[in-house]
Backbone as a chain_set.jsonl record, in Angstrom:
{"seq": "MSETNLPQLLEHMVLNLRTIYARSTLIEKTLAHILAADPPLKSEVIKQLQLVSASNERDKVDLEQARLHLIEVLNAVPTKK", "coords": {"N": [[9.739, 23.055, -78.304], [12.402, 22.884, -79.171], [15.506, 20.346, -79.688], [17.769, 21.348, -81.584], [17.163, 24.154, -80.559], [17.716, 24.861, -77.788], [21.028, 25.212, -77.257], [21.218, 28.272, -78.222], [19.333, 28.345, -76.328], [20.144, 27.935, -74.213], [22.39, 29.712, -74.218], [20.943, 31.782, -73.95], [20.479, 32.638, -71.679], [22.247, 32.381, -70.228], [23.352, 34.442, -70.751], [21.551, 37.278, -69.5], [21.005, 36.108, -67.43], [24.618, 36.921, -66.714], [23.554, 39.533, -67.03], [21.597, 40.016, -65.057], [23.457, 39.991, -62.28], [25.79, 41.837, -63.355], [24.006, 43.609, -62.669], [22.944, 43.815, -59.569], [25.414, 43.667, -58.69], [25.624, 46.378, -59.053], [24.028, 47.85, -58.003], [23.956, 47.263, -55.257], [27.016, 48.142, -54.746], [26.423, 50.802, -54.819], [24.677, 51.666, -53.17], [25.912, 51.329, -50.788], [27.787, 52.864, -51.333], [26.474, 55.078, -50.65], [25.0, 54.875, -48.184], [26.819, 55.366, -46.67], [27.419, 58.789, -46.48], [25.935, 58.345, -44.797], [25.784, 57.659, -42.202], [24.123, 56.524, -39.68], [22.643, 55.792, -40.525], [23.684, 53.625, -41.92], [23.98, 51.839, -40.121], [21.818, 51.173, -38.83], [20.632, 49.87, -41.287], [22.232, 47.714, -41.868], [22.142, 46.276, -39.124], [19.314, 46.192, -39.138], [18.755, 44.311, -41.577], [20.217, 41.729, -40.315], [17.934, 40.769, -38.54], [17.236, 39.96, -40.202], [14.833, 36.644, -41.467], [14.379, 32.675, -42.212], [11.858, 30.727, -43.946], [11.99, 28.006, -44.327], [14.978, 25.587, -43.763], [17.099, 25.306, -46.247], [16.378, 28.147, -47.161], [17.363, 29.843, -45.624], [19.53, 29.481, -45.365], [20.587, 30.692, -47.946], [20.055, 32.923, -47.45], [21.044, 33.955, -45.095], [23.871, 33.964, -46.766], [23.427, 35.829, -48.333], [23.18, 37.348, -46.835], [25.355, 38.295, -44.753], [27.439, 38.976, -47.277], [25.981, 40.552, -48.46], [26.734, 42.818, -46.168], [29.666, 43.137, -45.846], [29.528, 44.304, -48.581], [28.95, 46.395, -48.497], [30.635, 47.769, -45.3], [32.209, 47.526, -47.029], [33.041, 50.599, -47.769], [33.729, 53.045, -46.984], [33.223, 54.741, -43.514], [31.739, 58.407, -44.104], [32.402, 61.392, -42.267]], "CA": [[11.221, 24.074, -78.064], [13.513, 20.804, -80.338], [17.021, 20.569, -79.28], [18.505, 21.911, -81.957], [17.491, 25.527, -79.743], [18.598, 24.594, -76.653], [22.253, 25.218, -77.572], [21.071, 29.6, -78.563], [18.028, 29.257, -75.567], [20.71, 28.54, -72.72], [23.416, 31.451, -74.199], [20.457, 34.007, -73.88], [19.927, 32.346, -70.712], [23.86, 32.519, -69.079], [23.813, 35.957, -70.266], [21.083, 37.131, -68.738], [22.005, 35.656, -65.714], [25.195, 38.128, -66.354], [23.476, 41.17, -66.869], [21.491, 40.411, -63.93], [24.62, 40.059, -61.602], [25.407, 42.669, -62.843], [23.241, 45.386, -62.06], [22.516, 43.889, -58.457], [26.723, 44.406, -57.905], [26.614, 47.464, -59.485], [23.039, 48.113, -56.63], [24.978, 47.276, -53.841], [28.247, 49.276, -54.713], [25.515, 52.418, -55.04], [23.872, 51.436, -51.634], [27.125, 50.712, -50.078], [28.066, 54.949, -51.003], [25.082, 56.121, -49.853], [24.705, 54.731, -46.464], [29.165, 55.446, -46.397], [27.28, 59.703, -45.87], [25.056, 58.331, -43.023], [26.634, 56.036, -40.303], [23.2, 56.033, -38.278], [21.124, 55.411, -41.335], [24.398, 52.318, -42.249], [24.553, 51.318, -38.887], [20.628, 50.656, -39.15], [20.244, 48.792, -42.666], [23.356, 46.083, -40.775], [21.177, 46.281, -37.811], [17.719, 45.499, -39.89], [19.49, 43.146, -41.848], [20.636, 40.787, -38.991], [17.452, 40.608, -37.574], [15.775, 38.94, -41.364], [14.918, 35.554, -41.114], [13.518, 32.948, -43.841], [10.902, 29.811, -43.182], [12.743, 26.712, -45.058], [16.353, 24.997, -43.985], [17.238, 26.807, -47.525], [16.083, 29.82, -47.418], [17.858, 30.532, -44.812], [21.25, 29.11, -45.655], [20.839, 31.047, -48.994], [19.433, 34.354, -46.876], [22.547, 34.194, -44.024], [25.607, 34.035, -47.155], [23.722, 36.818, -48.855], [23.64, 38.557, -45.618], [26.686, 37.984, -45.168], [27.787, 39.426, -48.432], [25.793, 41.903, -48.407], [27.051, 43.452, -45.316], [30.81, 43.634, -46.362], [30.444, 44.916, -49.536], [28.197, 47.153, -47.384], [31.154, 47.681, -44.984], [33.595, 48.058, -47.637], [32.707, 51.54, -48.019], [34.469, 53.522, -45.014], [31.839, 55.591, -43.405], [32.429, 59.669, -44.294], [32.153, 61.523, -41.348]], "C": [[11.76, 22.198, -79.035], [15.047, 21.289, -79.643], [17.684, 20.909, -80.288], [18.342, 23.723, -81.199], [18.069, 25.552, -78.632], [20.131, 25.185, -76.584], [22.736, 27.393, -76.55], [20.221, 30.002, -77.109], [19.386, 28.899, -74.196], [22.067, 29.864, -73.397], [22.87, 32.189, -73.77], [20.231, 33.507, -72.121], [21.421, 33.102, -69.744], [23.945, 34.261, -69.98], [22.722, 36.921, -69.612], [21.066, 37.12, -67.352], [23.651, 37.088, -65.57], [25.055, 39.258, -65.848], [23.014, 41.201, -65.331], [22.808, 40.717, -62.66], [25.426, 41.159, -61.461], [25.385, 44.379, -61.992], [22.958, 44.769, -60.936], [23.964, 43.981, -57.996], [26.883, 45.458, -57.88], [25.349, 48.864, -58.334], [23.62, 48.274, -55.859], [26.059, 48.205, -53.955], [27.61, 50.409, -54.831], [25.107, 52.667, -53.603], [25.091, 51.95, -50.735], [28.077, 53.106, -50.345], [27.113, 55.694, -50.842], [25.029, 55.924, -49.183], [25.927, 54.951, -45.781], [28.216, 57.266, -45.69], [25.917, 60.238, -44.891], [25.109, 56.753, -42.24], [25.416, 56.129, -40.133], [22.312, 55.493, -39.509], [22.296, 54.165, -42.337], [23.548, 51.561, -41.069], [23.173, 50.719, -38.879], [19.859, 49.479, -39.955], [21.356, 48.051, -41.816], [22.118, 46.008, -39.988], [19.427, 45.278, -38.016], [18.159, 43.854, -40.586], [19.887, 41.425, -41.254], [18.684, 39.797, -38.864], [16.51, 39.897, -39.088], [15.953, 37.534, -41.006], [13.933, 34.956, -41.939], [13.247, 31.566, -42.952], [11.249, 29.071, -43.34], [14.107, 27.31, -44.373], [17.26, 26.343, -45.433], [17.875, 27.34, -47.801], [16.905, 30.732, -46.122], [19.126, 30.387, -44.62], [21.284, 30.369, -46.904], [20.855, 32.979, -48.08], [21.112, 34.875, -46.121], [23.724, 34.535, -45.567], [24.759, 34.841, -47.718], [23.564, 37.937, -47.915], [24.505, 38.953, -45.123], [27.367, 38.803, -46.176], [27.665, 41.065, -48.301], [27.107, 43.308, -46.843], [28.703, 43.869, -45.228], [30.456, 43.927, -47.488], [29.34, 46.786, -48.612], [29.471, 48.285, -46.583], [33.022, 48.597, -45.511], [34.181, 49.555, -47.988], [32.908, 51.621, -46.636], [32.868, 54.751, -45.215], [32.837, 56.439, -43.817], [31.904, 60.359, -42.655], [32.487, 62.955, -41.48]], "O": [[11.435, 21.031, -79.252], [15.438, 22.384, -79.241], [18.837, 20.765, -79.879], [19.308, 24.479, -81.3], [19.013, 26.326, -78.471], [20.316, 25.738, -75.5], [23.427, 27.817, -75.623], [20.175, 31.137, -76.634], [19.462, 29.708, -73.271], [22.416, 30.819, -72.704], [23.356, 33.18, -73.225], [19.706, 34.368, -71.415], [21.479, 34.013, -68.918], [24.74, 35.106, -69.569], [23.405, 37.634, -68.876], [21.108, 37.962, -66.455], [23.752, 37.914, -64.663], [25.635, 39.901, -64.973], [23.536, 41.913, -64.473], [22.904, 41.873, -62.248], [25.836, 41.626, -60.398], [25.942, 45.309, -61.409], [21.886, 45.37, -60.861], [24.032, 44.385, -56.835], [27.753, 45.998, -57.196], [25.562, 50.038, -58.032], [23.971, 49.41, -55.542], [26.013, 49.158, -53.177], [28.42, 51.32, -54.998], [25.217, 53.743, -53.014], [25.031, 52.978, -50.062], [28.582, 54.01, -49.678], [27.058, 56.921, -50.921], [24.899, 57.001, -48.601], [26.105, 54.78, -44.575], [28.206, 57.286, -44.459], [25.322, 61.246, -44.508], [24.723, 55.616, -41.969], [25.17, 55.233, -40.94], [21.324, 54.788, -39.307], [21.842, 53.792, -43.418], [22.589, 50.813, -41.256], [23.265, 49.492, -38.929], [19.019, 48.636, -39.642], [20.878, 47.862, -40.698], [21.086, 45.589, -40.513], [18.803, 44.371, -37.465], [17.933, 42.711, -40.191], [19.786, 40.326, -41.799], [18.412, 38.613, -39.059], [15.368, 39.442, -39.012], [16.94, 37.139, -40.384], [12.987, 35.57, -42.431], [13.813, 31.202, -41.921], [11.123, 28.517, -42.248], [14.476, 28.479, -44.269], [17.698, 27.493, -45.463], [19.001, 27.449, -48.285], [16.942, 31.938, -45.877], [19.798, 31.047, -43.827], [22.234, 31.124, -46.702], [21.64, 33.907, -48.279], [21.938, 35.727, -46.448], [24.478, 35.485, -45.354], [25.739, 35.236, -48.351], [23.757, 39.134, -48.129], [24.555, 40.172, -44.961], [28.121, 39.559, -45.563], [28.366, 42.068, -48.168], [27.9, 44.243, -46.95], [29.006, 44.869, -44.578], [31.563, 43.865, -48.023], [29.533, 47.993, -48.465], [29.492, 49.451, -46.977], [33.956, 49.303, -45.13], [35.331, 49.788, -48.36], [32.613, 50.952, -45.646], [32.104, 55.219, -46.059], [34.028, 56.175, -43.982], [31.061, 59.757, -41.991], [32.353, 63.711, -40.517]]}, "num_chains": 1, "name": "protein.A"}
C-alpha cells in the first residue's frame, strides 16, 4: 500500500461504514415494527436485552449504549392492540 492510495482507501472505508450504518438502522426500524404487532414478544425481547452482559469494562460501556439505543428504537414504535 502506498501513500498515494490512502485517500481512496479512506474514502472507500467511510462509504462502507455509511452503508453498514444505514443497513443497521433499517434493520432496527424493521424489528421495531415487527415487534409492535406482538406486545408479549416485544416485552420479552426488551427483558432479554436487559440481561445481556459483557466480559470487560470497554465492552460493558459499548453494550450499555447499544442496549439503551435499541430499547429506545423499539419503544419509539407504538405497540399495536
